[in-house]
C-alpha positions in Angstrom: 37.2 -8.7 5.6 38.5 -11.5 7.4 40.9 -13.0 5.0 39.5 -16.3 5.4 37.6 -18.5 2.5 33.9 -18.4 2.9 32.2 -21.3 0.5 28.6 -21.5 -0.1 28.6 -24.8 -1.7 28.6 -27.1 -1.6 26.9 -27.5 1.8 26.1 -31.0 1.7 27.6 -34.0 0.8 27.1 -34.4 -3.0 25.6 -38.0 -4.1 25.8 -39.4 -7.2 22.2 -38.8 -9.7 21.1 -39.7 -12.9 22.1 -37.7 -15.7 18.1 -37.7 -17.6 16.4 -37.1 -14.4 18.7 -34.4 -13.4 18.0 -32.1 -16.4 14.9 -30.8 -15.5 15.9 -30.5 -11.8 18.7 -28.4 -12.8 16.7 -26.1 -15.4 14.4 -25.3 -12.9 17.4 -24.5 -10.5 18.7 -22.1 -12.6 15.8 -20.2 -14.1 15.3 -20.0 -10.5 18.0 -18.6 -9.6 18.2 -16.1 -12.9 14.6 -14.8 -12.3 15.7 -14.2 -8.2 18.8 -12.4 -9.8 16.5 -10.4 -12.0 14.7 -9.1 -9.7 17.1 -7.9 -7.3 20.0 -6.1 -10.5 19.8 -5.0 -13.2 21.2 -7.7 -15.5 23.2 -8.2 -19.2 23.7 -11.3 -20.9 27.0 -12.0 -22.2 25.7 -13.9 -25.7 28.2 -16.0 -28.0 27.4 -19.4 -30.1 28.5 -21.5 -27.4 26.2 -24.1 -25.4 26.8 -22.0 -21.5 25.8 -18.8 -22.8 22.7 -20.2 -24.9 22.1 -21.9 -21.7 21.8 -18.7 -19.9 19.8 -17.1 -22.5 17.2 -20.1 -22.4 16.9 -19.7 -18.6 16.0 -15.7 -19.1 13.1 -15.9 -21.6 10.8 -15.0 -19.1 12.0 -11.8 -18.8 14.8 -11.3 -21.5 12.9 -8.2 -23.8 14.1 -6.5 -20.1 17.8 -7.1 -20.1 20.2 -6.3 -22.7 22.2 -8.7 -24.7 25.3 -8.1 -26.5 28.4 -10.1 -28.5 31.8 -8.8 -28.7 34.0 -8.7 -31.4 37.6 -9.8 -30.1 41.1 -11.1 -31.3 40.7 -12.9 -34.6 37.0 -13.1 -34.5 34.9 -11.0 -37.4 31.0 -10.5 -38.4 30.8 -14.1 -39.8 32.3 -15.7 -36.9 29.9 -18.2 -34.7 30.1 -16.1 -31.9 28.9 -13.4 -33.7 27.0 -14.3 -36.3 25.0 -17.4 -34.6 23.7 -14.8 -31.3 22.3 -12.3 -34.6 20.2 -14.6 -36.4 19.1 -15.9 -32.9 17.8 -12.4 -31.8 16.0 -12.5 -35.1 14.3 -15.5 -34.9 13.4 -15.4 -31.0 12.6 -11.4 -31.0 14.9 -10.1 -28.6 17.0 -7.1 -28.8 20.4 -7.7 -29.7 24.2 -5.4 -29.6 27.5 -6.3 -31.1 30.4 -4.2 -30.0 33.4 -4.2 -31.7 36.3 -4.3 -29.2 38.9 -5.1 -31.7 40.2 -1.0 -31.7 42.8 0.0 -29.7 42.5 0.2 -25.7 43.2 3.7 -24.3 46.2 3.9 -22.5 44.3 4.6 -18.9 42.4 0.9 -19.2 45.3 -0.8 -20.4 47.7 0.7 -17.4 44.6 -0.2 -14.8 44.5 -3.9 -16.2 48.0 -4.4 -16.6 48.6 -3.0 -13.0 46.5 -5.7 -11.6 46.9 -8.3 -13.9 50.2 -8.1 -15.1 51.1 -11.4 -17.0 48.0 -12.8 -16.7 45.0 -13.1 -19.6 47.1 -9.9 -21.1 45.2 -10.0 -24.6 42.2 -9.7 -22.7 42.4 -6.4 -22.3 40.4 -5.3 -25.1 37.7 -7.6 -24.1 37.9 -5.7 -20.9 37.8 -2.3 -22.2 35.2 -3.2 -24.6 32.8 -3.8 -21.3 34.1 -0.7 -19.7 33.2 1.4 -22.8 29.8 -0.1 -23.7 28.3 -1.8 -20.8 26.6 0.8 -17.9 29.1 0.1 -15.1 25.6 -0.7 -12.8 24.9 -3.9 -14.5 25.6 -7.4 -13.6 26.9 -9.7 -16.2 25.7 -13.2 -16.6 28.1 -15.5 -18.4 28.1 -19.2 -18.4 31.0 -21.5 -16.8 29.2 -25.0 -17.0 31.4 -26.7 -19.6 34.3 -25.2 -18.2 33.5 -26.4 -14.9 32.5 -29.8 -16.0 35.3 -30.8 -18.1 37.7 -32.4 -15.8 40.4 -30.0 -16.8 43.3 -31.5 -14.6 42.1 -34.7 -15.4 41.6 -35.1 -18.8 40.6 -38.7 -19.0 37.8 -38.9 -16.0 40.4 -40.9 -13.7 41.1 -38.5 -10.8 44.7 -39.6 -9.1 44.7 -41.2 -6.1 46.6 -39.0 -4.7 47.5 -35.5 -5.2 50.6 -33.5 -3.5 51.7 -29.4 -3.6 54.0 -30.0 -6.2 51.5 -31.6 -8.4 49.0 -28.2 -7.5 52.0 -26.0 -8.7 52.9 -28.1 -11.9 48.9 -27.9 -12.8 48.8 -24.1 -11.9 52.1 -23.5 -14.6 52.3 -20.2 -12.6 56.0 -20.6 -12.0 57.5 -21.8 -8.3 58.2 -18.1 -6.6 57.5 -18.2 -2.9 54.3 -16.2 -3.0 53.2 -18.5 -5.9 54.1 -21.4 -3.8 52.5 -20.5 -0.6 49.0 -19.3 -1.6 48.6 -22.5 -3.2 49.7 -24.2 -0.3 47.5 -22.0 1.5 44.8 -22.9 -0.6 45.4 -26.5 -0.6 46.0 -27.2 3.2 42.5 -25.5 3.3 40.4 -27.3 0.4 41.8 -30.8 1.1 39.4 -31.3 4.1 36.8 -29.4 2.3 36.9 -31.8 -0.6 36.8 -34.5 1.6 34.0 -33.7 3.5 31.7 -32.9 0.7 32.8 -35.6 -1.8 34.2 -33.3 -4.0 37.1 -33.8 -5.9 40.5 -31.7 -5.3 41.2 -31.0 -8.9 37.8 -30.0 -9.8 37.9 -27.3 -6.6 41.3 -26.2 -8.1 39.8 -25.4 -11.4 36.4 -24.2 -10.0 38.1 -21.6 -7.5 41.7 -20.8 -8.8 41.3 -21.2 -12.8 38.2 -20.4 -14.2 36.9 -18.0 -10.8 40.0 -15.8 -11.4 39.5 -15.7 -15.3 35.8 -14.6 -14.8 36.9 -12.1 -11.8 39.3 -10.4 -14.7 
């Protein structure tokens, strides 16, 4: 390992595109991406009632009978919750196999200890979700999850107007991880490397912060 960031996208300056004409282009791109993944890896689809997972499901329709589709019951969800009931209804209507896994039972100590040792203090109540996947999804599966809504919501500039100037102090405050030296120095390192990249390719630095530091870490966990 080089301990250096390697970004695979964007690799050229982003240009503004018309919304309507972009839809079929992006749809074709997503279908091709997932078809390519299907030819290389054993996939599984995590399905809820949300827009993102249903978009992934639609893009996989040509081979959906080849891969397992599942939903999870966790936290306060029940069999009647939209994130469980809607996938069940979709599976019946569209004719694909679908399984619901209940993750509300107590996680065994081994998985809980391993989780907390790696992500101590962060998203602690996700441990039951992780345990559900460990217990029910074969470890060789590559799980498809959608994050389009997450990365397009301008999370750190909610009105859609990016601040003209961003400082390290702003980054530390937005991440809300405290101001311990470990936190500050790692965010400083990311910020100093990301600023010229964002400028070169026309990406808003707070979007990059959300994509790389927030959303990516969620899905890593």
